[in-house]
Phi, psi and omega in degrees: 000018180241157182225112183263002184291335185261012181295137173275098184279150177292153177283173182298333183276350181264150178295139180282130179295151183282345184236157179227090185263150186290149170270117184290147175277112184256024173295153181303321183295316181291317178297323178296324178293321177295316178305313182296319180293317180294323182293336183302327184249002186299314182296320180294317179291327176299320181285322184275332185075007180287161174302129184283069189303314185294323177293319178295321178294323177296318178296321179293314180300328180277001179076017186277333182296332185243021185298332183261005175298133184297151180297331180294345178254005181092013178261175181284340176064038181288148185266189186300323183288319176295320177299319179299320179297319177300314186285331172298315181296315179291321179295329177291332177276308180199107181300333177294317175299314183298322181294317178297318178291320180302316180295323179292315179297323178296320179296317180293321179295321178295320178294320179299324183276324189245336178058044185267348179287143169300142187303313184297320181290321180289323174301321181294316181293328177288324175297316178296322182293330177290328184275331184181183178301130179229077184295144177230143178211141171280116186256113194232317186293154178224155183304318183273323183288323187079214183287124182299330182297343179279354179108168180098169180244152182287155170275341177298132185231154164240129178242153183296144173226176181297328184257355181159259184221158171234126184259132175221138177164176181226120182245153178244161172054049181267083184302135180109333176054217184293352177283347184294130173281324180219142173252137172248098195261126178282125186208163175256138179278123177262099187237138181303324182259014181278169178268111182300331181282337181216068182293159175288139181238142180191189177250139178251125183268115193234118171301138187288350183254018181284151173298147178098356178261123181233129178267138178245116187284084182257348188279106176221072198258165176295311183236175180048045190293335181269006181285348178053052182272063186274174169280156177218139178248140175244119182233108178053046178280118184273133184224154178286167182306317186283356183289338179269123180243111184289142171261113186292150174281163178289175180299335179274004178084005183262135175277129178240129183292120180296335180290342180280350181266133179260099175256180180304324181293342181276000182277001174296323181294308177299330180300317184293331178281335168300320175301318179298320179293323177296322177296321178294321177300318180292321178296320177297316180300314182296318180295315184295327182281342182249347182278117181236093178295144182300322182290335182267319178077011178204163181299143179296343177297343181273356182270149181295326181298310181292325177297321178293320177298316178301321178296321178295318177300315181296320178302312183297320180289319177299321178297315180296315181295320181293319176298315182298301185290324179297316179297316182291326176295320178294322177296315178301325181281359178086017180278094184285347182295339181276344187303315179295341182268355182303319179299318181284335173295320176298321177299316181296321177297315180300316179299319183293316183290323177295316180299320181300313184286320179296325177297316179297315182294316182297324182290328184267343176069221186306317181304326182287342180261005178279143177296343178280348183257132180300331183300326178301315179292319180297324178295313180299319182291316187292334179296339181288350179301334186285347186273347185279138181286154350284137180291164191304313184296320180292320180294317180292321179297314180297319179294318179296317179296318179298318181294316186279342181268352182262000000 
């Protein structure tokens, strides 16, 4: 399912990348085939809560796990709009798979842009990625702190050791669980010569198989049940000097959480929920075309009421897709005027996908809420769109202040 003919290879004067990762085939037909394969096991993984191994393997075989790896590293270097298409397709199959892949693609895209990973560690994750699924996730939330985008600093610390650093802390909502090949852990540097009032803050790049990492099975959620978004503890995890990557403070000396900013790369999360809404639309269509009440004597799809509901579902999904792709196209074209509006565009997409699925469920009533009906699962999954930063209230407040202060 990959196509290497269109790879942009380096010229003779450029250094040759150490890795040769596939360029994924993003034709509609191929993406639809991946969606279908991932969807085959989605319901079973939703019920068991296990890591969705088969879905992750399907994404890997299609070259989707490494689609955003930079060309300088031997990857295809696909951008936010291509990434969004991938995540819509995966989200339509299984949003839990899509979320794990989305976080991994975001990590690779950040590395392509900033190159902050130590070379040996990034080479290792690319070697693992060539062999099989190698999920990566930025692990930031904590039980006491809550969502980092709301402000505050983590209690998780790295302290100096003779060989580098020692990591200690407790994190929440670490999507991917024990399947993660690498953790990118948000932490504060505990240094003898540091400023206690303004400690260094950064990300610690941690191989997932190191001693001292313990998973706590806390994830028993309404939706995305197979995402394995458990708690994780780090106890005296030893790391080399280069594993800590500082996040610089602003010119005013204030630390600002990068996760609170909605840039083009953050549109992978709303994209996967568009996929969930598309899956709900298809489930609604199948039910309406096959449901023949005795009193009606024909499929409910032939009634004007259900046809109008189908039109409303389609409207909401079209609105979400147009907002997503339109915003990213404007960014690609260099239109910086849209950048301050990206957070509220994400809010609008979230509202649309939730409305689409809720409309389908409301129209069908009890059958749509049965565990035997796919719509029940799609509803639970799509509601999770609201948890990704920036959350709706924060985005609207920031937009309102910007509007009223100018």
